[in-house]
C-alpha positions in Angstrom: 303.6 93.7 257.2 301.1 96.0 259.0 298.5 94.2 261.1 295.3 96.3 261.4 293.6 96.7 264.8 290.5 94.8 265.7 287.3 96.8 265.3 285.8 98.5 268.4 282.0 99.3 268.8 281.1 102.5 267.0 279.3 104.1 269.8 280.9 107.5 269.3 284.3 109.1 269.0 287.1 107.2 270.9 290.8 108.2 270.8 293.3 106.2 272.9 296.9 107.4 273.4 298.9 109.7 271.2 298.2 110.6 267.6 299.4 109.2 265.3 299.1 105.7 266.8 301.9 103.2 266.0 300.2 101.7 263.0 299.2 105.1 261.6 302.7 106.3 262.1 304.1 103.4 260.1 301.8 104.0 257.2 302.4 107.8 257.3 306.2 107.2 257.2 305.9 104.9 254.2 303.7 107.5 252.5 306.3 110.1 253.1 309.0 108.1 251.5 306.9 107.0 248.5 304.5 109.8 247.6 304.6 113.3 246.3 305.4 116.2 248.6 302.2 117.8 247.3 300.0 115.7 249.6 298.2 117.8 252.2 295.6 116.3 254.6 297.9 113.9 256.5 300.3 116.7 257.3 297.6 118.3 259.5 295.6 115.2 260.3 298.2 112.6 261.1 296.1 109.4 260.9 295.8 106.5 258.5 292.3 105.6 257.6 290.9 102.0 257.7 287.1 102.1 257.7 284.2 104.5 257.5 280.6 104.3 258.6 278.0 107.0 258.4 279.4 110.1 260.2 282.4 108.2 261.6 285.8 107.1 260.4 288.2 104.7 262.0 292.0 104.7 261.7 294.2 101.6 261.6 294.9 101.9 265.3 291.2 101.5 266.1 290.6 105.2 267.0 287.1 106.4 266.0 286.5 110.0 264.9 283.5 112.1 264.0 284.3 113.0 260.4 283.3 116.6 259.6 285.6 116.7 256.6 283.8 113.9 254.6 286.3 113.6 251.8 286.3 117.4 251.3 282.5 117.2 250.9 282.2 114.3 248.4 280.5 112.0 250.9 277.2 113.8 251.0 275.4 110.9 252.8 278.3 109.8 254.9 280.6 106.8 254.6 279.3 103.7 253.0 275.6 104.5 252.9 274.1 101.0 252.5 271.6 101.9 249.7 274.3 103.6 247.7 276.7 100.7 248.2 273.9 98.3 247.0 273.4 100.4 243.9 277.1 100.3 243.0 277.1 96.5 243.6 274.2 96.1 241.2 275.9 98.2 238.5 279.2 96.3 238.9 277.6 93.2 237.3 276.4 95.3 234.3 278.9 97.9 233.1 281.6 100.0 234.9 282.9 102.2 232.1 281.1 103.6 229.1 283.0 106.6 227.7 280.2 109.0 226.5 277.9 106.3 225.1 274.4 106.5 226.4 273.5 103.9 229.0 270.4 103.3 231.1 272.2 104.4 234.3 273.7 107.5 232.7 270.3 108.4 231.3 268.8 108.1 234.8 271.6 110.1 236.4 271.3 112.9 233.8 267.5 113.1 234.3 267.9 113.2 238.0 270.3 116.0 237.9 268.3 118.1 235.5 265.1 117.5 237.6 266.8 118.9 240.7 267.1 122.3 239.0 264.5 124.9 240.1 261.5 125.9 238.0 261.8 125.2 234.3 265.6 125.7 234.3 266.1 121.9 233.8 264.2 122.0 230.5 266.5 124.8 229.1 269.8 123.3 230.2 272.1 120.7 228.7 274.7 118.5 230.5 278.3 117.9 229.5 280.3 115.2 231.3 283.9 116.2 231.9 287.0 114.6 233.3 286.2 113.4 236.8 287.2 116.5 238.9 285.7 119.8 239.7 288.8 121.6 238.3 288.2 119.9 234.9 284.6 121.0 235.0 285.7 124.6 235.6 288.0 124.4 232.6 285.2 122.9 230.5 282.9 125.8 231.5 285.4 128.4 230.5 286.2 126.7 227.2 282.5 126.5 226.5 282.0 130.2 227.1 285.0 131.2 225.1 283.8 129.1 222.2 280.2 130.3 222.4 281.1 134.0 222.7 284.2 134.2 220.6 285.8 136.2 223.4 288.9 135.5 225.6 288.8 137.5 228.9 287.4 136.0 232.1 286.4 137.8 235.3 287.0 136.0 238.6 286.9 137.2 242.3 289.4 137.6 245.1 289.3 134.8 247.6 287.9 132.3 245.2 289.2 128.8 244.6 288.4 126.8 241.4 291.0 124.0 241.4 294.7 123.4 240.9 295.0 122.5 237.3 296.7 125.1 235.1 293.7 127.2 234.0 291.7 126.6 237.2 294.7 127.8 239.2 294.8 131.0 237.1 291.2 131.6 237.9 291.8 131.1 241.7 292.8 133.9 244.1 295.5 132.1 246.0 298.8 133.8 244.8 301.2 131.4 246.6 300.0 128.5 244.4 300.8 130.5 241.2 304.2 131.8 242.1 306.2 128.6 241.3 304.3 128.2 238.0 305.0 130.7 235.3 302.8 131.6 232.3 299.5 130.7 233.7 296.4 131.3 231.6 296.2 135.0 230.5 293.2 137.2 230.4 291.9 136.7 234.0 290.8 139.8 235.9 290.1 139.7 239.6 287.5 141.9 241.3 286.4 142.3 245.0 284.0 139.7 246.4 281.3 141.2 248.5 280.1 139.3 251.5 278.2 140.4 254.7 281.3 140.2 256.8 283.8 141.6 254.3 281.7 144.4 252.8 279.6 146.2 255.4 276.5 148.2 254.4 277.1 151.7 253.2 274.9 154.7 253.6 272.1 153.1 251.5 270.6 150.0 253.2 271.7 146.9 251.3 274.4 148.7 249.4 278.1 147.7 249.5 280.6 150.2 251.0 283.1 149.0 248.5 280.5 148.9 245.7 282.0 145.6 244.5 279.5 145.0 241.7 279.8 148.7 240.7 283.5 148.4 240.3 283.0 145.6 237.8 280.2 147.4 236.0 282.3 150.5 235.6 285.3 148.5 234.3 283.2 146.7 231.7 281.2 149.7 230.5 283.9 152.3 230.5 285.5 152.5 227.0 288.7 153.4 228.8 288.2 150.7 231.5 290.9 148.5 230.1 288.9 145.2 229.9 287.3 143.9 226.8 283.8 142.4 227.2 284.6 139.0 228.8 283.7 135.5 227.8 282.5 134.7 231.3 282.2 135.8 234.9 283.0 133.0 237.3 281.6 133.1 240.8 281.3 131.0 244.0 278.1 131.7 245.9 279.9 130.6 249.1 283.7 130.6 248.9 284.6 127.2 250.4 288.4 127.0 250.4 288.3 130.8 250.8 287.0 130.3 254.4 283.2 129.7 254.1 282.5 133.2 252.9 278.9 133.6 251.5 278.3 136.3 248.9 276.0 139.2 249.7 272.6 138.6 247.9 272.5 142.2 246.5 276.0 141.8 245.1 275.0 138.5 243.3 271.8 139.9 241.9 273.5 143.0 240.6 276.2 140.8 238.9 273.4 138.8 237.3 271.7 141.9 236.0 275.0 143.2 234.7 276.0 140.0 232.9 272.6 139.8 231.3 272.7 143.3 230.1 276.2 142.8 228.5 275.4 139.3 227.3 278.2 137.7 229.3 277.6 134.2 230.6 277.5 133.9 234.4 279.2 130.7 235.6 278.6 129.6 239.1 281.1 127.2 240.6 279.0 124.8 242.8 281.7 122.1 243.1 281.5 122.3 246.9 278.1 123.9 247.4 276.2 121.7 245.0 274.3 118.6 245.9 272.5 120.1 248.8 275.4 121.3 250.9 273.8 124.8 251.7 270.2 123.6 252.2 269.1 123.8 248.6 270.3 121.5 245.8 272.4 124.4 244.4 273.4 127.5 246.4 272.3 129.9 243.5 268.6 129.0 244.3 269.0 131.0 247.6 270.0 134.1 245.6 267.0 134.3 243.3 269.1 134.1 240.1 269.4 131.7 237.1 273.0 131.2 236.0 274.1 130.4 232.4 276.5 127.6 233.5 276.6 125.5 236.7 279.8 123.6 237.5 279.2 120.6 239.7 281.2 117.6 241.0 282.1 116.4 244.6 278.8 115.2 246.0 277.4 114.1 242.7 279.0 110.6 242.9 277.3 109.9 246.2 280.0 107.7 247.7 282.9 109.8 246.6 283.0 108.1 243.2 284.4 110.6 240.7 282.1 112.4 238.4 281.9 116.0 237.2 279.7 117.9 234.8 278.5 121.3 233.7 274.9 122.2 233.2 274.5 125.1 230.8 271.9 127.0 228.8 271.3 125.3 225.4 272.1 128.5 223.5 275.7 128.1 224.5 276.0 124.6 222.9 278.3 125.5 220.0 280.9 122.9 220.7 282.2 120.7 217.9 282.4 116.9 218.6 285.4 116.2 220.8 285.8 119.8 221.9 286.2 118.7 225.5 286.7 115.0 226.3 288.0 112.8 229.0 288.4 109.0 229.2 286.8 108.7 232.6 283.7 110.8 231.9 281.6 107.6 231.7 281.9 106.3 235.2 278.9 104.1 235.5 279.4 103.3 239.1 279.3 107.0 240.0 276.1 107.4 237.9 274.5 104.5 239.9 275.5 105.9 243.3 274.6 109.5 242.3 271.1 108.6 241.0 270.5 106.6 244.2 271.7 109.6 246.3 269.2 111.9 244.6 266.4 109.4 245.4 267.5 109.2 249.1 267.7 113.0 249.4 264.1 113.3 248.1 262.7 110.4 250.0 264.3 111.2 253.4 263.9 115.0 253.3 267.7 115.4 253.5 267.6 119.1 252.4 265.3 119.9 255.3 267.7 118.1 257.6 270.5 120.2 256.2 268.6 123.4 257.1 267.7 122.1 260.6 271.2 120.9 261.5 272.5 124.2 260.2 270.3 126.1 262.6 271.4 123.7 265.3 275.1 124.3 264.6 274.4 128.1 264.6 272.9 127.8 268.1 275.5 125.5 269.5 278.5 127.5 268.3 276.9 130.9 269.3 279.0 131.0 272.6 282.1 131.3 270.5 281.0 134.8 269.3 281.9 136.1 272.8 285.5 135.0 272.7 288.0 137.7 271.7 290.1 135.2 269.7 287.1 134.3 267.5 286.6 136.7 264.7 283.5 135.3 263.3 281.3 132.1 263.1 279.5 131.8 259.7 277.9 129.3 257.5 275.1 128.1 255.2 273.3 124.8 255.7 276.0 122.3 256.6 279.0 124.4 255.5 280.5 126.2 258.5 283.6 128.1 259.4 285.0 129.5 262.6 287.5 132.3 261.9 290.1 132.8 264.6 292.2 135.8 265.5 295.0 136.7 267.9 294.6 138.9 271.0 294.7 142.0 268.8 292.0 140.8 266.5 294.4 139.9 263.7 294.2 136.6 261.8 295.7 133.6 263.5 296.6 130.6 261.4 298.6 129.0 264.1 295.7 129.2 266.5 293.4 127.5 263.9 296.0 124.7 263.5 296.0 124.1 267.2 292.2 124.0 267.3 292.3 121.4 264.5 294.9 119.3 266.4 293.0 119.5 269.7 289.8 118.6 268.0 291.4 115.6 266.4 292.8 114.4 269.7 289.2 114.7 271.1 287.8 112.6 268.2 286.7 115.2 265.6 288.1 115.7 262.1 287.8 119.3 260.8 289.6 121.2 258.0 291.1 124.6 257.8 290.9 127.2 255.0 290.7 130.9 254.2 293.4 133.5 254.3 296.4 132.3 256.5 294.4 129.1 257.0 292.8 130.8 259.9 289.3 129.4 259.4 288.3 126.0 261.0 285.9 124.4 258.6 283.1 121.9 259.1 281.6 119.8 256.3 279.3 117.2 258.0 277.3 114.6 256.0 274.0 116.0 254.9 272.1 113.3 256.8 274.0 113.8 260.0 271.9 113.4 263.2 271.2 115.9 265.9 273.1 113.8 268.4 276.3 113.7 266.3 276.1 117.4 265.7 275.8 118.1 269.4 278.8 115.9 270.2 280.9 117.4 267.4 280.1 121.0 268.4 280.9 120.2 272.0 284.3 118.9 270.9 284.9 122.0 268.8 283.8 124.4 271.5 286.3 122.8 273.9 289.1 122.9 271.4 288.5 126.6 270.6 288.1 127.5 274.2 291.3 125.7 275.2 293.2 127.9 272.6 292.5 131.1 274.4 295.3 133.7 275.0 296.2 132.2 278.4 296.3 128.6 277.2 297.4 128.8 273.6 300.7 127.2 272.7 301.7 127.1 269.0 301.4 123.5 267.7 304.4 121.3 268.1 305.0 118.4 265.7 304.6 115.0 267.2 306.4 111.7 266.5 305.7 111.9 262.8 306.8 115.0 260.8 306.2 114.8 257.1 309.2 115.7 255.0 311.8 114.8 257.7 
């Protein structure tokens, strides 16, 4: 039987000895024997977690890490925020599961989410609670649009990620995930995604050299374009798993104008960007548009408790009863934590903190721009990515893996993403302090610098190697 290490003071990151430690290695080995090969995070971050507190997490060996993964963004206010924990405790004594019956806490949660929409948008939108994942919410959004429009085609964008369920996978750009799975959802058409770094200005200021929105416009308006008028256009404002790639504002606004003109619902996937991650409650607010459907999950449950919903224009509400259901759409504990999270965000000026800490990260990581093996540093609010390259400027997934491993040994948890997994990603809690940001960026700077051409060694597996 595993004996967990005694707790140490949480004064900052502290890593002693090799990783994984002996107790983590034991749990990782048992996981390898018992669990599916589809697991991902412990393959690159070989630790077994025991406890979380604020911006920090502790493994079973007593090592303390700054956590800039935060449950892939679900822990918007950090680990075990005391007021959110108290709200869950109160709800535990009342009701934990309610299907889609109205309850006081669900009513408060729904009102809080609609109130966070800008302008009068909240008065024109309805909410639908889905199965408890972002992928299910994406599927719900597409089903809604197909039902409301009577059409079947869907437009998505290269580099996007919308989940790993059958239809959500079909809507995502990653080809490798689709290759083992035949007969994915038909009728999906992929178009170029325009971002400042991927689509430089053309001869006209603010235009796109590739004219990404123009390609879609021509395809949908040309009677010989080959694509029938779609049921929906699905878009991430910042591609998260795609490597923290923000969309160019002119591109988004042109898409919105095009979809309005053609009466095609515009669906924005805010599963990762929603809940304040980019400095506004939803990222679309920064683009000056109003979508027809908003997909949200991750941060909505406050403490990582699962909840997902779509917010959509009431004119699309043509569903019959039971058209999209899910047993766990009535998670009362998630509603309690999520409602309290909105209250804390408003009271404590958390969105302003996101913007300030984002500017701080921008400044602290600026020295990386001068390194030839760093292709770009980019981000919005508290969603950042460092894209690495080899000596010739080509993508370097192995270098990113080594940066992640060195950062972990220094006491910082970060994720990777993007093409070839070459982008080191940061998702801090939205209430992270300036001191923690400074410490984390110092650890990341050191890890990236140590992986320069003269010092870079491709990562070598340690004592624990999953799958062996």
